[in-house]
KERO-721947 format. One record per residue: residue in three letters; chain; residue number from 1; x, y, z of N, C-alpha, C in turn. Coordinates in pm, whole numbers. Layout:
PT_res_chain_n_n_xx_n_yy_n_zz_ca_xx_ca_yy_ca_zz_c_xx_c_yy_c_zz
PT_ala_A_NUM_X_Y_Z_X_Y_Z_X_Y_Z
...
This chain:
PT_res_chain_n_n_xx_n_yy_n_zz_ca_xx_ca_yy_ca_zz_c_xx_c_yy_c_zz
PT_unk_A_1_-1857_435_-665_-1821_594_-679_-1672_617_-753
PT_unk_A_2_-1712_739_-840_-1571_748_-917_-1528_889_-849
PT_unk_A_3_-1383_895_-819_-1312_1019_-771_-1209_1019_-879
PT_unk_A_4_-1232_1182_-905_-1097_1213_-1001_-996_1300_-927
PT_unk_A_5_-880_1272_-898_-762_1358_-832_-693_1445_-958
PT_unk_A_6_-720_1540_-954_-669_1634_-1091_-561_1737_-1014
PT_unk_A_7_-431_1700_-1068_-339_1766_-1035_-323_1896_-1149
PT_unk_A_8_-343_2025_-1099_-409_2146_-1197_-254_2231_-1231
PT_unk_A_9_-116_2131_-1232_-46_2252_-1313_35_2148_-1396
PT_unk_A_10_111_2215_-1488_188_2146_-1581_348_2112_-1500
PT_unk_A_11_393_2192_-1432_538_2215_-1366_512_2175_-1220
PT_unk_A_12_651_2134_-1191_638_2124_-1024_616_1970_-996
PT_unk_A_13_630_1951_-848_581_1779_-815_551_1786_-700
PT_unk_A_14_532_1895_-593_464_1927_-482_294_1861_-468
PT_unk_A_15_255_1932_-568_98_1907_-574_72_1785_-620
PT_unk_A_16_141_1707_-719_140_1567_-746_168_1478_-641
PT_unk_A_17_278_1517_-566_321_1450_-433_213_1447_-338
PT_unk_A_18_130_1566_-292_22_1553_-228_-96_1509_-259
PT_unk_A_19_-110_1509_-386_-230_1425_-467_-205_1277_-432
PT_unk_A_20_-86_1226_-466_-48_1088_-413_-73_1035_-280
PT_unk_A_21_-47_1096_-207_-68_1080_-57_-248_1097_-33
PT_unk_A_22_-296_1157_-101_-422_1128_-65_-486_1043_-185
PT_unk_A_23_-460_969_-283_-517_874_-342_-469_738_-259
PT_unk_A_24_-345_721_-220_-329_650_-116_-394_619_20
PT_unk_A_25_-422_742_73_-536_783_172_-687_715_144
PT_unk_A_26_-759_698_25_-902_685_-41_-845_507_-47
PT_unk_A_27_-743_466_-90_-769_342_-161_-728_280_6
PT_unk_A_28_-681_304_111_-679_236_219_-806_217_285
PT_unk_A_29_-862_357_272_-1002_358_401_-1107_313_311
PT_unk_A_30_-1116_338_157_-1212_289_93_-1206_213_-41
PT_unk_A_31_-1120_89_-29_-1072_39_-148_-1177_30_-286
PT_unk_A_32_-1329_23_-213_-1417_20_-322_-1452_143_-446
PT_unk_A_33_-1380_239_-385_-1362_386_-462_-1301_361_-579
PT_unk_A_34_-1330_404_-719_-1217_447_-819_-1181_566_-805
PT_unk_A_35_-1078_550_-832_-1002_679_-805_-915_691_-924
PT_unk_A_36_-909_786_-1051_-847_809_-1150_-790_968_-1146
PT_unk_A_37_-621_956_-1128_-533_1028_-1132_-528_1098_-1277
PT_unk_A_38_-532_1248_-1260_-526_1302_-1378_-428_1442_-1368
PT_unk_A_39_-316_1427_-1389_-190_1514_-1389_-160_1602_-1526
PT_unk_A_40_-221_1704_-1521_-231_1816_-1649_-98_1798_-1732
PT_unk_A_41_35_1811_-1629_195_1777_-1693_134_1646_-1777
PT_unk_A_42_91_1550_-1760_82_1410_-1849_0_1442_-1995
PT_unk_A_43_-83_1542_-1979_-193_1555_-2108_-199_1673_-2183
PT_unk_A_44_-193_1670_-2305_-220_1795_-2379_-333_1826_-2400
PT_unk_A_45_-363_1948_-2335_-501_2005_-2292_-504_2114_-2376
PT_unk_A_46_-583_2131_-2473_-622_2259_-2537_-692_2338_-2482
PT_unk_A_47_-642_2484_-2522_-741_2597_-2469_-884_2605_-2522
PT_unk_A_48_-948_2632_-2405_-1080_2630_-2417_-1127_2760_-2544
PT_unk_A_49_-1248_2685_-2664_-1256_2766_-2755_-1408_2791_-2741
PT_unk_A_50_-1463_2787_-2610_-1629_2779_-2657_-1716_2626_-2654
PT_unk_A_51_-1645_2559_-2725_-1744_2428_-2759_-1775_2333_-2640
PT_unk_A_52_-1862_2268_-2666_-1916_2230_-2556_-1797_2102_-2534
PT_unk_A_53_-1787_2053_-2433_-1691_1970_-2348_-1684_1849_-2441
PT_unk_A_54_-1790_1766_-2538_-1817_1668_-2570_-1764_1682_-2737
PT_unk_A_55_-1755_1762_-2746_-1679_1825_-2887_-1567_1796_-2899
PT_unk_A_56_-1496_1797_-2783_-1302_1784_-2795_-1306_1649_-2800
PT_unk_A_57_-1151_1630_-2846_-1109_1505_-2895_-991_1457_-2828
PT_unk_A_58_-915_1354_-2819_-757_1364_-2783_-782_1352_-2608
PT_unk_A_59_-673_1402_-2585_-642_1463_-2435_-759_1552_-2374
PT_unk_A_60_-773_1643_-2440_-876_1739_-2399_-1048_1643_-2372
PT_unk_A_61_-1067_1580_-2469_-1195_1518_-2473_-1204_1391_-2334
PT_unk_A_62_-1079_1327_-2310_-1047_1225_-2176_-1050_1343_-2078
PT_unk_A_63_-979_1419_-2073_-998_1489_-1923_-1152_1541_-1896
PT_unk_A_64_-1206_1614_-2013_-1310_1669_-1956_-1413_1579_-1934
PT_unk_A_65_-1452_1476_-1996_-1529_1348_-2004_-1506_1300_-1882
PT_unk_A_66_-1364_1239_-1838_-1357_1212_-1683_-1364_1271_-1574
PT_unk_A_67_-1407_1410_-1579_-1424_1493_-1481_-1568_1496_-1489
PT_unk_A_68_-1644_1498_-1588_-1807_1491_-1612_-1852_1373_-1536
PT_unk_A_69_-1803_1284_-1547_-1843_1135_-1513_-1809_1093_-1374
PT_unk_A_70_-1719_1187_-1311_-1683_1157_-1142_-1806_1197_-1067
PT_unk_A_71_-1811_1135_-948_-1900_1183_-829_-1861_1267_-738
PT_unk_A_72_-1697_1277_-724_-1603_1396_-669_-1499_1386_-722
PT_unk_A_73_-1452_1525_-694_-1336_1541_-774_-1194_1638_-662
PT_unk_A_74_-1092_1575_-678_-993_1638_-541_-885_1728_-635
PT_unk_A_75_-928_1859_-614_-815_1929_-676_-721_1998_-645
PT_unk_A_76_-581_1922_-686_-474_1993_-633_-440_2109_-698
PT_unk_A_77_-340_2197_-659_-330_2309_-703_-205_2399_-646
PT_unk_A_78_-108_2441_-741_20_2505_-645_-46_2644_-679
PT_unk_A_79_29_2757_-618_8_2894_-580_145_2966_-665
PT_unk_A_80_100_3049_-811_164_3086_-853_145_3250_-855
PT_unk_A_81_219_3306_-843_216_3500_-861_88_3505_-780
PT_unk_A_82_47_3428_-708_-69_3444_-551_-218_3441_-692
PT_unk_A_83_-212_3324_-741_-281_3269_-824_-318_3122_-861
PT_unk_A_84_-413_3081_-928_-445_2976_-919_-334_2960_-1103
PT_unk_A_85_-324_2838_-1159_-204_2829_-1281_-338_2834_-1412
PT_unk_A_86_-290_2855_-1491_-414_2921_-1602_-405_2741_-1684
PT_unk_A_87_-361_2687_-1624_-362_2504_-1695_-519_2494_-1596
PT_unk_A_88_-518_2509_-1493_-624_2471_-1424_-759_2548_-1426
PT_unk_A_89_-790_2691_-1451_-823_2795_-1490_-865_2712_-1651
PT_unk_A_90_-800_2664_-1734_-857_2652_-1838_-933_2528_-1827
PT_unk_A_91_-905_2435_-1748_-1012_2296_-1724_-1178_2363_-1677
PT_unk_A_92_-1159_2450_-1591_-1299_2495_-1557_-1357_2571_-1690
PT_unk_A_93_-1270_2641_-1774_-1315_2708_-1874_-1382_2613_-1969
PT_unk_A_94_-1337_2455_-1983_-1352_2394_-2091_-1496_2334_-2046
PT_unk_A_95_-1511_2300_-1921_-1677_2251_-1885_-1745_2351_-1890
PT_unk_A_96_-1878_2286_-1868_-2012_2383_-1852_-2012_2449_-1761
PT_unk_A_97_-2122_2535_-1738_-2125_2620_-1571_-2183_2505_-1460
PT_unk_A_98_-2249_2402_-1511_-2314_2335_-1428_-2247_2203_-1389
PT_unk_A_99_-2085_2198_-1424_-2029_2092_-1443_-2015_2028_-1314
PT_unk_A_100_-1998_2113_-1202_-1997_2032_-1066_-2128_2008_-989
PT_unk_A_101_-2250_2053_-1046_-2390_2007_-1013_-2392_1894_-945
PT_unk_A_102_-2433_1855_-795_-2405_1708_-746_-2279_1632_-762
PT_unk_A_103_-2173_1719_-775_-2026_1630_-721_-1953_1707_-578
PT_unk_A_104_-1925_1641_-552_-1820_1675_-409_-1707_1733_-480
PT_unk_A_105_-1630_1838_-415_-1535_1903_-500_-1453_1939_-373
PT_unk_A_106_-1351_1869_-344_-1242_1937_-245_-1099_1964_-295
PT_unk_A_107_-994_2043_-193_-904_2115_-247_-760_2073_-177
PT_unk_A_108_-675_2069_-221_-514_2070_-157_-477_2148_-239
PT_unk_A_109_-370_2240_-145_-335_2369_-203_-186_2325_-193
PT_unk_A_110_-83_2386_-296_64_2386_-210_110_2528_-255
PT_unk_A_111_202_2557_-189_260_2710_-219_375_2743_-127
PT_unk_A_112_464_2833_-154_587_2831_-126_598_2936_5
PT_unk_A_113_482_3039_12_449_3036_155_329_3085_214
PT_unk_A_114_294_3097_336_166_3122_425_101_3218_364
PT_unk_A_115_175_3322_276_120_3416_264_9_3403_151
PT_unk_A_116_8_3292_95_-69_3260_-47_-211_3180_-2
PT_unk_A_117_-209_3174_128_-320_3080_212_-465_3145_171
PT_unk_A_118_-475_3258_131_-600_3312_91_-667_3309_-58
PT_unk_A_119_-549_3250_-153_-602_3229_-294_-725_3119_-308
PT_unk_A_120_-703_3004_-240_-817_2945_-243_-944_3001_-177
PT_unk_A_121_-936_3038_-77_-1059_3115_-43_-1116_3245_-150
PT_unk_A_122_-1031_3306_-201_-1091_3393_-289_-1100_3380_-457
PT_unk_A_123_-986_3272_-477_-1029_3246_-611_-1096_3109_-646
PT_unk_A_124_-1054_3018_-618_-1098_2896_-620_-1209_2865_-572
PT_unk_A_125_-1255_2875_-453_-1386_2831_-389_-1487_2918_-452
PT_unk_A_126_-1487_3081_-508_-1581_3133_-583_-1585_3095_-704
PT_unk_A_127_-1511_3006_-816_-1547_2937_-906_-1592_2772_-874
PT_unk_A_128_-1545_2712_-840_-1609_2615_-781_-1791_2658_-742
PT_unk_A_129_-1794_2753_-671_-1962_2782_-630_-2040_2796_-733
PT_unk_A_130_-1960_2893_-823_-2000_2934_-911_-2080_2806_-995
PT_unk_A_131_-1984_2687_-1040_-1964_2600_-1126_-2069_2478_-1053
PT_unk_A_132_-2159_2521_-934_-2245_2454_-856_-2162_2351_-778
PT_unk_A_133_-2065_2346_-705_-1974_2203_-639_-2020_2217_-497
PT_unk_A_134_-2055_2115_-469_-2056_2105_-276_-1929_2063_-259
PT_unk_A_135_-1882_2193_-218_-1762_2181_-133_-1736_2136_0
PT_unk_A_136_-1626_2039_-2_-1560_1983_115_-1483_2124_194
PT_unk_A_137_-1541_2205_301_-1538_2323_329_-1363_2342_386
PT_unk_A_138_-1321_2227_451_-1185_2257_465_-1092_2201_381
PT_unk_A_139_-974_2271_367_-891_2223_259_-748_2195_296
PT_unk_A_140_-666_2189_235_-542_2146_297_-443_2233_210
PT_unk_A_141_-387_2330_290_-283_2400_246_-146_2379_318
PT_unk_A_142_-42_2337_206_63_2267_232_197_2398_193
PT_unk_A_143_281_2427_291_380_2501_257_489_2412_189
PT_unk_A_144_606_2504_123_739_2424_52_792_2343_166
PT_unk_A_145_796_2422_294_854_2385_408_813_2239_446
PT_unk_A_146_706_2208_380_618_2023_456_691_1938_374
PT_unk_A_147_763_1957_251_803_1858_183_956_1868_160
PT_unk_A_148_996_1755_160_1167_1699_129_1166_1579_55
PT_unk_A_149_1234_1611_-59_1265_1520_-185_1137_1441_-239
PT_unk_A_150_1030_1471_-231_883_1454_-283_822_1350_-187
PT_unk_A_151_875_1383_-73_782_1330_67_743_1431_110
PT_unk_A_152_645_1407_210_595_1486_290_606_1469_437
PT_unk_A_153_697_1581_505_775_1538_602_705_1589_732
PT_unk_A_154_563_1622_737_493_1723_828_401_1654_859
PT_unk_A_155_374_1557_983_312_1465_1067_152_1516_1026
PT_unk_A_156_139_1661_1054_6_1704_1089_-51_1721_951
PT_unk_A_157_-2_1747_839_0_1769_658_-50_1620_645
PT_unk_A_158_18_1544_651_-44_1369_651_-184_1345_680
PT_unk_A_159_-180_1432_843_-297_1383_888_-442_1419_834
PT_unk_A_160_-407_1551_817_-500_1644_738_-557_1583_616
PT_unk_A_161_-445_1542_533_-414_1487_387_-581_1373_392
PT_unk_A_162_-512_1282_494_-617_1175_518_-738_1188_575
PT_unk_A_163_-741_1303_639_-868_1353_718_-979_1425_573
PT_unk_A_164_-888_1486_477_-965_1559_355_-1013_1421_291
PT_unk_A_165_-937_1297_265_-965_1218_180_-1114_1130_244
PT_unk_A_166_-1127_1110_385_-1220_1081_446_-1342_1150_430
PT_unk_A_167_-1300_1298_463_-1461_1393_440_-1484_1371_290
PT_unk_A_168_-1395_1359_222_-1448_1395_38_-1542_1291_12
PT_unk_A_169_-1482_1128_57_-1562_1039_29_-1712_1027_126
PT_unk_A_170_-1714_1068_240_-1819_1093_302_-1913_1144_274
PT_unk_A_171_-1876_1284_240_-1971_1403_205_-2036_1370_51
PT_unk_A_172_-1936_1265_-40_-1997_1252_-172_-2107_1116_-143
PT_unk_A_173_-2089_1031_-48_-2174_915_-10_-2334_978_29
PT_unk_A_174_-2315_1096_108_-2422_1140_201_-2490_1212_95
PT_unk_A_175_-2401_1320_6_-2501_1330_-111_-2565_1252_-177
PT_unk_A_176_-2520_1165_-228_-2569_1040_-329_-2678_988_-265
PT_unk_A_177_-2714_963_-122_-2770_904_-47_-2949_1004_-30
PT_unk_A_178_-2927_1157_-15_-2994_1232_1_-3077_1245_-193
PT_unk_A_179_-3003_1251_-280_-3013_1229_-382_-3130_1154_-440
PT_unk_A_180_-3062_1003_-383_-3157_893_-409_-3293_882_-323
PT_unk_A_181_-3285_947_-195_-3401_939_-111_-3513_1087_-214
PT_unk_A_182_-3446_1156_-201_-3523_1272_-326_-3597_1203_-438
PT_unk_A_183_-3528_1130_-506_-3618_1079_-609_-3695_977_-609
PT_unk_A_184_-3683_905_-468_-3790_823_-430_-3911_861_-409
PT_unk_A_185_-3917_970_-383_-4042_1075_-329_-4107_1079_-436
PT_unk_A_186_-4048_1075_-564_-4172_1059_-672_-4190_927_-737
PT_unk_A_187_-4346_946_-762_-4401_779_-786_-4420_762_-937
PT_unk_A_188_-4346_854_-1037_-4337_804_-1180_-4194_735_-1220
């Protein structure tokens, strides 16, 4: 199974910190899972211009193809100005409409205050549903007060991250088994 941990911003460290905890949780519980971390701060991704994702080269081609080849995607995003970052929205724009069909997608959201809790519900989930994602229904919301010097200091947040990692893997394995069983019904 291939999992992509996508850090959806070019600035800040909290989202990447949370994804690092998530990746470690996956490796501890499911060492057989291949995890690729894509931190958009480390890539030069072009703006979408409507081309097929396979036509992009360089960092843009690598990022889009890696996401398309994944079985599960863990999206980490900060909330800026009560919205997701443009860098993350651009990734969605680069991918085809059905990019997340048969993929499990989970979310980690970092924000400066609790007032931004519903951004994932009102902005991110509708985009993922439109792109046909099988979503892990609960997501991890982490406030600025839960971090100190690039460490998560709230044990409850760490527990929720571990649970999200486990739920993502279990759901991806379950959907893969269901698809296998469905395909086995056909005799050709």
